[in-house]
Structure formats: C-alpha cells, structure tokens
SEROFI-349941 format. One line per 4 residues: number of its first residue (from 1); their letters; for each residue x negated, y negated, z negated of C-alpha. Coordinates in steps of 0.05 Angstrom, whole numbers, plus 5000, padded with zeros to 4 digits. Each point is the difference from the previous one (the first is absolute). Example, Ala and Ser with C-alpha at 12.3 -4.5 7.8 and 13.67 -1.06 7.14 Angstrom:
! SEROFI-349941
1	AS	4754,5090,4844 ~ 4973,4931,5013 .
! end
This chain:
! SEROFI-349941
1	MIIK	5000,5000,4999 ~ 4980,4928,5013 ~ 5011,4942,4952 ~ 4993,4926,5019 .
5	ALVE	5005,4944,4950 ~ 5047,4948,5032 ~ 5001,4954,4939 ~ 4958,4994,4937 .
9	NTAM	4975,4944,4957 ~ 4934,4999,5037 ~ 4977,5013,5070 ~ 4941,5036,5029 .
13	AEEY	4992,4951,5056 ~ 5021,4928,5015 ~ 5047,5022,5058 ~ 5049,5032,4950 .
17	GSEH	5045,4958,4957 ~ 5007,5016,4926 ~ 5050,4986,4944 ~ 5018,5022,4930 .
21	GLSL	5036,5064,5022 ~ 4993,5069,5029 ~ 5020,5034,5064 ~ 4973,5066,5027 .
25	YMET	5011,5035,5066 ~ 4994,5076,5001 ~ 5001,5046,5060 ~ 5006,5076,4998 .
29	KKEK	5007,5050,5056 ~ 5076,4992,4994 ~ 5015,4932,4970 ~ 4984,4927,5000 .
33	ILFD	5010,4971,4931 ~ 4998,4933,4967 ~ 4989,4993,4925 ~ 5019,4932,4974 .
37	LGAS	5002,4934,5038 ~ 4960,4948,4964 ~ 5030,4933,4981 ~ 5018,4974,5070 .
41	GLFL	4998,5016,5073 ~ 4923,5001,4999 ~ 5000,5075,5008 ~ 5026,4992,5071 .
45	QNAE	4941,4956,5021 ~ 4949,5048,4969 ~ 5037,5060,5029 ~ 4991,4972,5070 .
49	KLGV	4924,4987,4990 ~ 4993,5072,4974 ~ 5039,5032,5057 ~ 5061,5019,4959 .
53	DIAG	5070,4999,5032 ~ 5046,4981,4944 ~ 5062,5011,5046 ~ 4976,5073,5005 .
57	VDFL	4998,5014,4925 ~ 5045,5058,4982 ~ 5013,4980,4928 ~ 4981,4949,4946 .
61	VISH	4989,5011,4925 ~ 5005,4942,4952 ~ 4966,5016,4937 ~ 5037,4952,4952 .
65	GHYD	5043,4939,4999 ~ 4946,4945,4998 ~ 4992,4951,5058 ~ 4925,5014,5011 .
69	HGGG	5020,5070,5022 ~ 5068,4987,5033 ~ 4997,4927,5021 ~ 4992,5019,5072 .
73	LKAF	5064,5043,5002 ~ 5042,4950,5044 ~ 4942,4994,5051 ~ 4994,5077,5000 .
77	LEKN	5074,5011,5013 ~ 5000,4950,5057 ~ 4937,5030,5033 ~ 5018,5074,4988 .
81	RKAR	5071,5022,5019 ~ 4998,5073,4981 ~ 4963,5015,4937 ~ 5032,5018,4933 .
85	VYLH	4976,4962,4940 ~ 4992,5040,4935 ~ 5000,4960,4936 ~ 5023,5015,4928 .
89	QQAF	5073,4988,4983 ~ 4977,4946,4952 ~ 4954,4964,5048 ~ 5048,4943,5011 .
93	GKYY	5002,4982,4927 ~ 4985,4928,4982 ~ 4927,4999,4980 ~ 4959,4940,4974 .
97	ARRA	4930,4983,4979 ~ 4982,4951,4945 ~ 4938,4966,5028 ~ 4939,4977,4958 .
101	AGNL	5028,4928,5000 ~ 5065,5026,4968 ~ 5044,4991,5062 ~ 5047,5054,5022 .
105	EYIG	4997,5026,5071 ~ 5046,5047,5036 ~ 4959,5057,5029 ~ 5054,5046,5024 .
109	LDQD	5024,5022,5069 ~ 5044,4959,5045 ~ 5070,5013,4973 ~ 5032,4987,5067 .
113	LKGN	4970,5064,5028 ~ 5025,5051,4950 ~ 5063,5017,5040 ~ 4960,5020,5063 .
117	SRLV	5024,5067,5027 ~ 4929,5025,5011 ~ 4981,4998,4927 ~ 4998,5068,4964 .
121	FTGD	5000,4994,4924 ~ 4961,5053,4963 ~ 4999,5030,4930 ~ 4952,5038,4957 .
125	EYSI	4977,5044,5057 ~ 5016,4994,5074 ~ 4979,5044,5059 ~ 4992,4963,5066 .
129	AEGV	4973,5058,5040 ~ 4960,5063,4989 ~ 4938,4979,4962 ~ 5024,4929,4996 .
133	WLFS	5035,4978,4935 ~ 5006,4948,4945 ~ 5002,5000,4925 ~ 5015,4952,4945 .
137	KVSR	5020,5002,4926 ~ 4927,5012,4981 ~ 4989,5031,4931 ~ 4960,4952,4957 .
141	KEPR	4944,5034,4961 ~ 4953,4940,5004 ~ 5019,4927,4988 ~ 5022,4961,5061 .
145	PRAN	4952,4948,5027 ~ 4989,4937,4958 ~ 5007,4960,5064 ~ 5075,5017,5001 .
149	AGLL	5010,4947,4946 ~ 5041,4942,5026 ~ 5037,5043,5051 ~ 5074,4999,4985 .
153	VEHN	5069,5025,5026 ~ 5069,4971,4992 ~ 5044,5047,4960 ~ 5071,4982,4977 .
157	GQLV	4984,4926,5012 ~ 4936,5002,4959 ~ 4926,5003,5020 ~ 4966,5061,4970 .
161	EDDF	4935,5035,5010 ~ 4999,5039,5063 ~ 4999,5076,4989 ~ 4979,5013,5074 .
165	AHEQ	5053,5053,5011 ~ 5004,4971,5072 ~ 4928,5022,5016 ~ 4990,5061,5042 .
169	NFVL	4939,5038,5028 ~ 4992,5032,5066 ~ 4972,5070,5014 ~ 4975,5022,5069 .
173	KEDG	4974,5068,5016 ~ 4966,5023,5066 ~ 4951,5055,5018 ~ 4993,5020,4929 .
177	KTLL	4982,4929,4976 ~ 5042,4963,4951 ~ 5003,4924,4996 ~ 5032,4962,4942 .
181	VTGC	5016,4926,5013 ~ 5018,4951,4946 ~ 5020,4929,5009 ~ 4979,4965,4937 .
185	AHNG	4999,5057,4949 ~ 5040,4958,4951 ~ 5015,5064,4963 ~ 4926,5014,4991 .
189	IINI	4954,5036,5051 ~ 4984,5054,4950 ~ 5074,5011,4986 ~ 5015,5005,5074 .
193	VEHF	4946,5049,5015 ~ 5020,5043,4938 ~ 5073,4996,5023 ~ 4980,5025,5070 .
197	HSLT	4963,5057,4966 ~ 5060,5018,4958 ~ 5044,5003,5063 ~ 4952,5038,5044 .
201	GRMP	4952,5038,4954 ~ 4939,4968,5034 ~ 4964,4936,5009 ~ 5004,4960,5064 .
205	GYVI	4941,5001,5047 ~ 5003,4926,5015 ~ 5031,4939,4967 ~ 5012,4933,5030 .
209	GGFH	5028,4937,4967 ~ 4996,4945,4950 ~ 4989,5017,4926 ~ 5026,4935,4970 .
213	LSSR	4939,4985,4958 ~ 5003,4926,5014 ~ 5057,4951,5004 ~ 5020,4930,5016 .
217	SGPN	5051,5000,4942 ~ 4974,5047,4944 ~ 4931,5013,4973 ~ 4949,5042,5037 .
221	EDFA	4985,5069,4975 ~ 4943,5005,4948 ~ 4935,5034,5021 ~ 5006,5057,4952 .
225	TIER	5066,5021,5031 ~ 4973,4992,5071 ~ 4942,5045,4983 ~ 5046,5051,4970 .
229	IGKY	5043,4998,5062 ~ 4938,5008,5045 ~ 4977,5062,4962 ~ 5069,5031,5004 .
233	LMNT	5006,4988,5074 ~ 4930,5026,5012 ~ 5019,5066,4965 ~ 5061,5011,5045 .
237	GAKY	4953,5015,5059 ~ 5040,4956,5046 ~ 4975,4945,5048 ~ 5027,4933,4982 .
241	YTCH	5010,4937,5044 ~ 5025,4942,4960 ~ 5021,4929,5017 ~ 5046,4941,4984 .
245	CTGM	5017,4994,4926 ~ 4941,5041,4976 ~ 4958,4937,5003 ~ 4929,4995,5024 .
249	EAYE	4968,4998,4931 ~ 5036,5062,4977 ~ 4984,5033,5066 ~ 4925,4986,4993 .
253	RLKS	5003,5032,4929 ~ 5038,5060,5026 ~ 4949,5006,5057 ~ 4942,5001,4949 .
257	IMGD	5033,5058,4965 ~ 5028,5039,5060 ~ 4950,4987,5055 ~ 5019,5030,5066 .
261	AIDY	5067,5025,4971 ~ 5029,4931,5007 ~ 4998,4947,5055 ~ 5036,4936,5016 .
265	LATG	5053,4991,5054 ~ 5001,4930,5027 ~ 5044,4972,5057 ~ 4975,5028,5066 .
269	REIG	4967,5062,4973 ~ 5016,5067,5031 ~ 4988,5068,4968 ~ 5012,5071,5022 .
273	I	5020,5057,4955 .
! end
C-alpha cells in the first residue's frame, strides 16, 4: 500500500502548503482511501501536486469531530461525487477549545453538512470491507494526554470536558501487513494500541498518526511521560510514523528513544508499506 501525506503542520518542500491539520491518502490494490481532510480545501491543492485524483477516492474516513481533521468536508463532497464518508455518530457534536488567552473557539465540523446522504455514522466497531474497519470506545488503562485540557463539548446546554467518544481509529490490512491509523490519539496512543491488541490478539505492524503530545490549548506532555510512551511503543515491534499534534519537540524525544522505529510524516511525503 502507498500512503501520501496531503496535509500536515509542516511540509517537506516549499511547493506543498501546510496547515494545522491532517489528511492522508492511502492506496491499496483494491481501494483509494482518504483519511481526514485537514482544516480547509488545502488537501485538494497538495493532492494535485502529488498526483492524487480526489474524485477517484472510493471512501473517506474522518477520525473525529474537530475542524483540523474534517474542515475540508464541503470541498471534498463537491470534488468527489461517489465516496461514502465514515465518521462516528457523535462527530457532529458541538466542540470547543479554550485557548491560552482564555477565549472560547468553536472547533467542530460544519453543522450544515450533517444531513448529507453520503455520510455513514459508525459506532464502537464498524467494518467497511474485508480487512478494512474502524473502532472507537477505547478502553482507558493509561491517562489521556495532558494536552486534551481545554477541549470541551456542549452537553445539555453546558460546556463540559470532552470525553472523545467521537474519536475513531482506522485499520487496514493487505498482504499480511496491518496498518493502524489514528487522527490525534486523544484517547492516548498507548490505550489505542492496547485496545487494538485486545480486539485482534496481536500488535499492528505499522502505526500512523498524531499522538497529541502538544496542544494549542492545553499543556504539552511532560518529558517523563513521553519517554514512557516511547519505550512502550518500541516494545510493540511496530513501525511508527507520527505527525500533526505529536509536536516536533515530543517527536525528537521519541526519536531519541525509538530510533528507526519512528519517523515523521510531513506534507508531501510518500511511504510504501
């Protein structure tokens, strides 16, 4: 399978635009898949530069209900006229972030799009095709990231701490290789990998996604926790590609622990699995 980073916070070359967000294109022998859309229509511009035909995408997965992963949904629906869009049944909740200055910002999806007939709302586990599935409701053995602080959801007219029930993870299996893809890992990357293991009885071979170890709203993760995460991930035997909300400082610390077991996935990068 081939993975191309259409949107990430950074870019590997000046020709690619970048923004705070994530969008990944994945191509297998059978399917062309989009995972997340970034914050805007930027993914379309970068897709063209990377030789990706968005109109030919077979289906889209949106990892959770935040704008930096689903902000390009309207642009996608206009460009692609056939793909189903898989997102959690709570993805259109009203989500907010309390920024460092104290102001409250709406960070949810465009509410005008939630009635679109191409949206497919998922639950705890959802099978898209053979070897292609989603899971949420992650068991919490470890604390969620500190960087979740300041992320809120409207519930019964009140703003409360987001429990990230709307976050789902994507699994893709081909030729005996298993890829686990996270959006932001708001539920904790260790918890997500452990939950995958509890569902399948094995560890994934490859993991791609943000680990939410840094934030524009809450505090960044402390070094001791990052080191513990790095040692855990190293022991799974998987190959990791991280990006977006992991943060460069946290990534460099993980890299010092994990070596070749982890790499960074910036906008414009292509990898083969």
